[in-house]
Structures are given as C-alpha cells and as structure tokens.
C-alpha positions as semicolon CSV with decimal commas, in nm:
position;residue;x (nm);y (nm);z (nm)
1;M;0,006;-0,008;-0,009
2;D;0,123;0,344;-0,083
3;V;0,051;0,534;0,231
4;K;0,135;0,873;0,076
5;K;-0,118;0,799;-0,199
6;V;-0,387;0,708;0,042
7;L;-0,334;1,005;0,276
8;G;-0,241;1,256;0,022
9;S;0,107;1,369;0,170
10;D;0,440;1,240;0,316
11;G;0,332;1,319;0,675
12;N;0,584;1,441;0,937
13;L;0,864;1,228;1,057
14;T;0,838;1,221;1,428
15;T;1,092;0,951;1,518
16;E;1,373;0,763;1,357
17;N;1,610;0,509;1,465
18;E;1,814;0,197;1,355
19;I;1,905;-0,102;1,558
20;A;2,064;-0,415;1,441
21;G;1,999;-0,306;1,074
22;M;1,620;-0,260;1,139
23;K;1,543;0,101;1,050
24;T;1,227;0,230;1,233
25;Q;1,030;0,547;1,148
26;T;0,713;0,704;1,296
27;Y;0,518;0,955;1,083
28;E;0,215;1,162;1,176
29;W;-0,057;1,310;0,943
30;K;-0,299;1,567;1,089
31;E;-0,605;1,718;0,943
32;G;-0,799;1,928;1,190
33;S;-0,845;1,758;1,514
34;T;-0,767;1,413;1,376
35;A;-0,426;1,244;1,363
36;V;-0,301;0,934;1,198
37;T;0,017;0,779;1,317
38;G;0,214;0,511;1,113
39;L;0,511;0,306;1,231
40;F;0,729;0,171;0,944
41;Q;1,014;-0,088;0,970
42;N;1,255;-0,093;0,673
43;G;0,991;0,095;0,474
44;A;0,686;-0,133;0,552
45;L;0,408;-0,006;0,748
46;I;0,352;-0,226;1,050
47;T;0,141;-0,021;1,293
48;K;-0,117;0,251;1,245
49;A;-0,329;0,447;1,473
50;I;-0,583;0,723;1,457
51;V;-0,702;0,965;1,714
52;S;-1,002;1,167;1,646
53;P;-1,284;1,351;1,867
54;S;-1,510;1,087;1,742
55;V;-1,351;0,841;1,978
56;F;-1,483;1,033;2,265
57;K;-1,833;1,022;2,166
58;T;-2,081;0,754;2,305
59;N;-2,287;0,545;2,067
60;G;-2,553;0,359;2,270
61;E;-2,646;0,261;2,601
62;T;-2,399;0,280;2,906
63;I;-2,182;-0,021;2,947
64;K;-2,161;-0,158;3,296
65;L;-1,892;-0,321;3,489
66;A;-2,097;-0,634;3,493
67;Q;-2,085;-0,649;3,105
68;F;-1,716;-0,583;3,113
69;D;-1,655;-0,881;3,342
70;K;-1,835;-1,104;3,105
71;I;-1,554;-1,045;2,831
72;Q;-1,321;-1,344;2,814
73;P;-1,007;-1,414;2,634
74;G;-1,082;-1,593;2,308
75;M;-1,406;-1,403;2,216
76;T;-1,445;-1,260;1,868
77;Y;-1,518;-0,896;1,820
78;E;-1,890;-1,005;1,731
79;Q;-1,928;-1,190;2,058
80;A;-1,765;-0,894;2,266
81;K;-1,983;-0,649;2,096
82;E;-2,287;-0,860;2,184
83;T;-2,174;-0,859;2,533
84;L;-2,137;-0,467;2,531
85;K;-2,503;-0,423;2,442
86;N;-2,429;-0,443;2,068
87;R;-2,236;-0,113;2,060
88;E;-1,966;-0,056;1,791
89;G;-1,625;-0,006;1,935
90;Y;-1,391;0,254;1,773
91;L;-1,067;0,116;1,643
92;L;-0,777;0,283;1,797
93;S;-0,479;0,099;1,649
94;E;-0,404;-0,195;1,417
95;A;-0,086;-0,380;1,378
96;E;0,053;-0,682;1,199
97;M;0,404;-0,806;1,281
98;M;0,548;-1,162;1,181
99;G;0,210;-1,298;1,096
100;T;0,028;-1,171;1,397
101;G;-0,246;-0,908;1,365
102;A;-0,355;-0,702;1,669
103;K;-0,641;-0,437;1,686
104;V;-0,745;-0,218;1,975
105;Y;-1,094;-0,103;2,030
106;I;-1,239;0,145;2,279
107;W;-1,602;0,201;2,387
108;M;-1,688;0,523;2,580
109;N;-1,984;0,601;2,808
110;D;-2,131;0,961;2,856
111;D;-1,951;0,980;3,185
112;Q;-1,613;0,917;3,005
113;S;-1,595;0,566;3,159
114;S;-1,462;0,323;2,914
115;V;-1,383;-0,020;2,792
116;Q;-1,060;-0,114;2,586
117;L;-1,009;-0,447;2,420
118;T;-0,724;-0,586;2,233
119;F;-0,790;-0,856;1,968
120;T;-0,491;-1,076;1,854
121;N;-0,571;-1,279;1,546
122;G;-0,941;-1,189;1,583
123;T;-0,994;-1,279;1,941
124;V;-0,981;-1,106;2,267
125;S;-0,636;-1,108;2,409
126;G;-0,644;-0,826;2,663
127;K;-0,887;-0,595;2,829
128;A;-0,913;-0,292;3,031
129;Q;-1,173;-0,052;3,186
130;S;-1,174;0,286;3,342
131;N;-1,437;0,401;3,587
132;L;-1,712;0,161;3,491
133;K;-1,986;0,127;3,758
C-alpha cells in the first residue's frame, strides 16, 4: 500500500532510529483535530493508529462493569460487541508483525468511563476498563 497516495502527503517524520540493521520510523498526518500515526520498519507499514474526537463520543446505552466482566479471552469482536449491548467499538490502532495481527478498540460512555479491548488474530487477548460502575 502506498501510504502517501492514500493520505495525500508524506506526513511528518516524528521519530527515527536504527538498531541491528532494522530502520524504524514514525510518521504523523494531521487534518483538523484528527491525527493518524504510522510506524514503519525498513519501509513497510507495521502499525497504524488514529486519534479523533469521534473516539470520545458515545454511541448507545451505558456499558456497566457487569458487562465488562463477562468479556473473556478468546471471544471474537462480534461476541464482545454483543456482550457490550451491541455497541460498535472505535478502532484505535491496528498492527501486524510476523504474521500476528492486533487491533485495539475502545467503547466510551457519557461519563467518560470506558472499555478497551485488544484482539490478537481476531480474538480478545487483553482488556481494560476505566471507571465503569
């Protein structure tokens, strides 16, 4: 994928280093209050993340601690979504490294409490919550 073609510019180089022949660079693209970050190793995009005010908007009923507690490792996104009152999560980041894919989603409540789930190769591998009741 040609990231420049997709995003319309080269982006701003924010970090760069080389360790044991592995060149790592981080670029950032901004448009208004939305930022996209890409991590490249030896020229290949391996991680991408987006931060947008839309992440901090709610999209349904309040998620409770009891629902969060029902989320178990190995659940698919659809199973987790069903457990969280069928609310769609917002994709925060996505990465693929050595054949392993990871995605991080967040669900926000009106009171700014939240659920964050990490999916590795399509199933829950980690979970966190902030201020759920």
